[in-house]
C-alpha positions as CSV (number, residue, x, y, z in Angstrom):
1,X,-59.5,52.9,45.3
2,X,-59.0,55.7,42.8
3,X,-62.1,57.3,41.5
4,X,-63.6,60.4,39.8
5,X,-66.9,61.8,41.0
6,X,-68.8,64.4,39.0
7,X,-71.5,66.7,40.2
8,X,-73.4,69.8,39.1
9,X,-75.6,68.4,36.3
10,X,-79.3,69.1,36.0
11,X,-82.0,70.7,33.9
12,X,-81.6,74.2,32.7
13,X,-83.3,76.4,30.2
14,X,-81.7,77.5,26.9
15,X,-79.4,80.4,27.5
16,X,-78.8,79.3,31.1
17,X,-75.6,78.2,32.9
18,X,-74.3,75.2,34.8
19,X,-71.0,74.4,36.5
20,X,-69.8,70.9,36.6
21,X,-67.2,69.6,39.1
22,X,-65.2,66.5,39.2
23,X,-63.1,65.4,42.2
24,X,-60.4,62.8,42.0
25,X,-59.8,60.7,45.2
26,X,-57.7,57.8,46.3
27,X,-54.0,57.0,46.3
28,X,-53.0,59.4,43.5
29,X,-49.3,60.2,42.8
30,X,-49.9,62.7,40.0
31,X,-52.8,64.0,37.9
32,X,-51.8,64.9,34.4
33,X,-54.4,66.0,31.8
34,X,-58.0,66.3,32.8
35,X,-61.0,66.7,30.6
36,X,-64.7,66.6,30.0
37,X,-66.4,64.5,27.4
38,X,-70.1,64.1,26.6
39,X,-72.3,61.6,25.0
40,X,-75.8,62.4,23.6
41,X,-78.3,59.6,22.9
42,X,-77.4,57.8,19.7
43,X,-74.1,59.6,19.3
44,X,-70.5,58.8,20.1
45,X,-68.7,60.2,23.1
46,X,-66.9,63.4,22.1
47,X,-64.3,65.6,23.8
48,X,-65.7,68.9,25.1
49,X,-62.7,70.4,26.8
50,X,-59.3,69.4,28.2
51,X,-56.7,71.0,30.4
52,X,-53.1,70.0,31.0
53,X,-51.3,69.9,34.3
54,X,-49.9,73.3,33.2
55,X,-53.4,74.6,32.6
56,X,-53.2,74.7,28.8
57,X,-56.7,74.2,27.4
58,X,-58.4,73.2,24.3
59,X,-62.1,73.1,23.4
60,X,-64.4,71.5,20.9
61,X,-65.4,74.1,18.3
62,X,-69.1,73.8,19.3
63,X,-68.4,75.1,22.8
64,X,-65.7,77.7,22.2
65,X,-66.6,81.0,23.8
66,X,-69.3,79.4,25.9
67,X,-67.6,76.8,28.1
68,X,-64.6,77.3,30.3
69,X,-62.5,74.4,31.8
70,X,-60.4,75.0,34.9
71,X,-58.7,73.0,37.6
72,X,-57.6,73.3,41.2
73,X,-54.6,71.1,41.8
74,X,-54.8,71.6,45.5
75,X,-58.3,70.0,45.5
76,X,-57.7,67.4,42.7
77,X,-60.7,69.0,41.0
78,X,-61.6,70.0,37.5
79,X,-64.5,72.3,36.6
80,X,-66.5,73.0,33.5
81,X,-68.4,76.3,33.5
82,X,-71.1,76.2,30.8
83,X,-72.8,79.4,29.7
84,X,-75.3,80.2,27.0
85,X,-76.4,76.6,27.0
86,X,-78.2,75.2,23.9
87,X,-80.5,72.2,23.6
88,X,-77.8,70.5,21.6
89,X,-75.6,70.6,24.7
90,X,-77.9,68.0,26.2
91,X,-75.9,64.9,27.0
92,X,-74.3,62.9,29.8
93,X,-71.0,64.6,30.7
94,X,-68.1,62.5,31.8
95,X,-64.9,63.5,33.6
96,X,-61.7,62.0,32.4
97,X,-58.2,62.2,34.0
98,X,-54.8,60.7,33.2
99,X,-53.5,59.8,36.6
100,X,-50.4,58.0,38.0
101,X,-51.2,55.6,40.8
102,X,-49.1,52.7,42.2
103,X,-46.4,53.3,39.6
104,X,-48.9,53.1,36.6
105,X,-50.3,55.8,34.4
106,X,-53.8,55.3,33.0
107,X,-57.0,57.0,32.1
108,X,-59.8,57.1,34.6
109,X,-63.5,58.0,34.0
110,X,-66.2,59.3,36.2
111,X,-69.7,57.8,36.2
112,X,-71.2,60.7,34.3
113,X,-73.7,63.5,35.1
114,X,-76.8,64.3,33.0
115,X,-77.1,67.8,31.6
116,X,-80.5,68.6,30.0
117,X,-81.1,71.9,28.2
118,X,-84.8,72.4,27.6
119,X,-87.6,75.0,28.0
């Protein structure tokens, strides 16, 4: 069974930092693009950051300069380093990956991890 498992969420004060991790496991032939999305209460899910298999990155304007996405292909893991966190960053953060398994390419989602920024 192919799955994505996130970790690293929690409660942090404004200005603080958190590092999210997402590990892909199962019978995976290839992992292409990976990314992080978030969904705040009452809002649509939005892209936060994405990284290609060649490590090209793109970010939402709201997190540029504060968040950094990276990946370790040897560990099938993608990270999101979040610095200078703001209350508006509060959301459930979801990992996403485009993976090839059993001859098929499809998007996979993690279960989500809560990030709360509050004093």
